N, C-alpha and C positions, 0 to 999 in steps of 0.2 A: 518507371521502376527506379527506385533509388539504387545507386551504385554503392559498393562497399566504402568508397572514399567519402560518400555523403552521409554515412551513418555517424552517430555521436562518437566522439573520441574516447573510446573505452580503454584508456591507458592507466594502469595502476600507478599510484604516486610513490610507492615504497614507504608507506606510512609507518612501518615497523610494528603494526598491530596485527591481530589475527583472530581466529575463530574463538579463542578463549579470552580475548580482551573484554574487560568489563567497562561499565559506564564510568567508574572511578578512574580507570586507566586513561580513558580518552579525555576526561575533564581535568586531568592534572595540570595545574597552572592556568586554567581557564576561569576568568572572572566574569560572571554574568550579572553582576549587580547593575540595576538600572534597566535591564532588559525585560521584555515581556514576551512570553511564549504561550501559545495555545496548543494543547495536545488533545486531539479527539481520542476517545478511548483511554484517557489518561488516568483511569481509576482501576484498571484491571490488567493482569499479565504484564507484557513488556511496556504497555502504556503507563502503568502505574510506576514501574521502575524508571521510565523516562521522566515522569513528573517528579519523582523523588530526586533524581540526579540533577535535573535542571534547577529545581528549587534549592537543592543543597549547594549549588554553585552560585546562588544569589539571584536567580531570575524570579520574577513574579509569574506564576503559571495559572492560566485559565483552563479549566477542564470542563468542556461541554459534554453533557451526558444524557442519554435516553432514560437512565434510571437514576434520577438526581439523588434520592435518599441513599441509595447504595454507594454512589460516588462520594457523597459527603462523608459517609462513614469510613470509606477506604482511605481518604486523604486527610482525615481529621488530625492526624499526628504530624502532618507535614506543614511547617510554617510557610506562609507566602503563597498559598494555593486558594483559589476560589472556584466554585462550581456553578454552572448555569445549565439550563435545559437545552437539549438539542437531540432531535431524532433525524438522522441522516436520510432515512427512507421517506421522510415527510417534507416536501418542498416548503410548506408553510412554516414548519418548525425551523428549517434552515434560515428562511428569511427573518423569522422572529429573533433568532439568536444574533444574526449579523446586524440587524437594526439596533438591538440593544447594545451590542459592543460598539458600533460606530457612534452611537449617541453618547457613549462615555468619553469620547474625544481622545482616546488613547491610540497609540500606534503599535504595530506588531513587529517584533524583531525575528521571531521564529514561529512557524506554524508547522506542526507535525501531524499529518493525517494518519493516525495510528489505528483508529477504530476499523473494525471489519468483521465479516462473517466468512465461514469456510464450509463448503460442501453441505449446505443446508438442504432440506427437502424443498421441492419446488414451492416457491412462495411468490405471490404477486403483491407489489406495493405501489402506492401512488396511482397513476393512470394505467396500471397493468404492467409495470416494469418488472423484469426478473430481479429478485431481491439481491443477489450478490453483485450484479452489475450496478444496481441502483444504490445500494448502501456503500459498497467499496469505492465506486467511481463517481456516479452521478451526484450523490450527495456532497462529496468532497469537491467536485467540480463547481457546483453551485455555491458552496461555502466560500471557496477561494475567490470566486468572481464577485460575490457580494461583499467580501471583506477587502476588496482590492484597494480602496482609498487608504486604509490603515496599513496594508502591506507595502504599498508604494512609498508612503511617507516614511515608513520605518526601514526601507531598503532590506526587506526581510529575506530570509531563507525559508523556502517551502519544501518540506520533505514528504514524499508520498511513499508509504510503506507498501511495496509490491511483494514479490515472493518468487522463489525458484519455480513455483507453480505456473508462472507465465509461460513456461515451456510446454504446457499442456494444450494451449490454444491461442491462436491469433484472434483478432476481432472477427466475429462472424457477421460480416456486413449484411448478408441477406436475411439473417435471423438473429439479431443480437439479444432478443428477449426469449429465445427458445420456445417460440410458439408452435414449432413443428416437432416438439419432443424435447424433453429435458434430461440432461445429464449433469449431475452435481459437480463432477470434477472438471468437465469442460467449461461449465459456467464459472467455476472458480478460476480456472486458467485464463479465460477471457477477461475477467475482472482484474486480475493481477497484471495482465498485459496492458489493460487500460490505465492502471496506476502508473506504469512506467512511461507510456506514451504521453500521458497528461503532463508529467514532469518535463519531457522533451519539448513540448510545445509551449508550456507556460514559461520555461526558461527563455525560449526564443522571443516571446512577446514581452516578457518582463525585464529583460536584462538592461534595457536603456533606463529604466527606473531604478536600477540597482537591485532588483528582485531576482534571485537565482533559485533554481529548483533542482531537486535530486530525487531519485527513487532508489529502492534498495531491497535486498533479501535479508531479513533479520537472522535467518538460520532456523533450525528446527528446535522448538521449545515446547515443553509440556505446559500449556495454559488452557484456559477455558475455550480458546479458539477451536479445539478439537472436539467439542461437545457433540457435534453431529456425526462424528466418525465412530462407528461401532467398534467394540472390542475385537471382533473378528477382522475388521479392516485394519485396525492398528497392528495386529499381529502379522497380517499378510504383507503390510507395508514395511515391516521390520522396525516399527517404532517401539513396540514392546514385545516381551517374550510371553510365553504361555502363562506365566505367573503374574503378568501385568507389570513387570519391572521395565522402566523406560530405558531405551538404548543409551549407552554411554556416549554416543555421538551427539546426543541432544545437548543443547546449551541450557544454562541456567537463565532465568529471567534477566539477571543483571548482564549476562553476556549477550542475550538476545536483543536487549535494548541498546547495546553499545553502538551498533552501526548507525542507527537513526540519530542518536545523540552526536556521534562523530560527524555525520553529514550536516547536522544543524549548526555545529560549532567549530569545526576544525579550521584553523588558519591555512592548512594545506589546500583547502578548496577555494580559497580567495581567487576570484577571477574566473572560476570554472562553473559549470552548471549543465543541466540537461543529461547527466550521466547516471548510470545504474551502478550501485555499490553493493558490496558484500564483504563481510569480515573486516569492516573498518578500513576499506580501501575501495578504489574504483575497480570494478570487475572487467575482465576481458570479454570480448565477443567469443561465442562458441557456436558452431554450426549445428543445426538440429541433426539428430541421428536419422539414418535411413528408415523410412516407414514402409510397411507392407499393407496389403489390402485389408488385412484383418485387424490392424491395430494391436498386434501381439508384441512380444518383447522386441525391442529395437525401435519401437515407435516413440515419438516425442509427445504423444497425446495420451489421454485416458483410454484404456482398453474399451472397445465397444463404442467409442465416441469420436472416431477419427474423421468423420464426415458428417456435416450437418444434415445430410439426407440419408445417412446410413442407418444400420439397424437400431442403434440406441435412439436416434431421433424418431424413427418410425414407430417404435413401441411406446415411447414416452415414459418408460419405466423409471428412468433416472438412476439406474443402479450400475452404471459403468464403474469398473474397478480401477483404482489408482495403480498404475504401473510405476511404482516408486523408483525402480532401478534405472529408468530412463532420464530422471532428473539429475542434472549435472551442475557443477559450478559454472559461473559465467552467465552471460545474457545472450539470448537469441536475437538475431537481427530484426525480427518482426516487432520486437519491443523497443527498439531504438530508432526506427525508421521515421525520419521527419515528415515524409509524405503521409504515412499512416497516422502520425500524431496530429497533423493538421486536419485530416479527414475526421478523426475522432473528435477533435475540438468542435468542428462544425456540427457533427451529429449531436454532441452533448448540448451545444447551444440551442439546437432545434428542439431537443427533447425537454430541456429545462426552461427555455425562454430567457436564459441569462447569459450575457456575454459582456464583460466589462470592457472589452476591446473593440466592440462593434462600432462602426462609424456612426 
């Protein structure tokens, strides 16, 4: 068991930024001319704002996309952006994109894993993988490992977009693909924990090559990511009111993209890595709230999904409710534990058959 002293050093830097900071704020005085960035999901929501911000600061931005025509239309007015095909849920597509990029002979300075899905209905992809774990984590894991030569040569920063949702579930080692019953919020929580743990272990493996990795919570933003969340669920979670007006606590896309742009470019993070960030700074650790046997208020998990063998798993209905009140600022220790991170890396390598660091 990892002791508290062995967890990642989650100490805020005093960046001077906050929840309402925008991408323009964090890039003030930053020159990215001559830099190359890859932004998955860089044509929609906070991914599009990330692409726009990095390109505006001078970077060449590559946007790999499952919907290439949609992506090309979305970035058509942004100079210095190119689009290529990539489906993170398809291992062959990941391999194809990586092979094409490596064949171009270019190096990578920034890679932001911004694409993702949230709380989707039970879906199987690839060899039967659960879709949120596969798309949000395994696809990005394979992508980074296949792009490793270009990342290492560029001394890149790799940014994994996690979420406060990581507090909903640690890695379900006995059933990561929810074969014993599906709950969409626990599946999302596991995937977001995986994003954070991925950054922890990649940073440990890559730092000698000058590659540093970070994860983050971007904040709550009204984007297409919420498309699988019903109006009733949005109201119950406090995201919108009965008339459909979004909470004033929600960020704009420019504010929501700021933390990943800060993690990718901030001089304050030089020499650091493996940490989880929020509101344009390193987040502090926070202990999970006490849980009870029912997963009711006070639990740090989705209601009805607090045990892989509990009621939600047995029924397989996948309709666990999001207990939004239990999500807090900060990162839970299970998402920064180096032992858990190493174990996840080994599982990911086994599942995908890819590991740039294997002997």
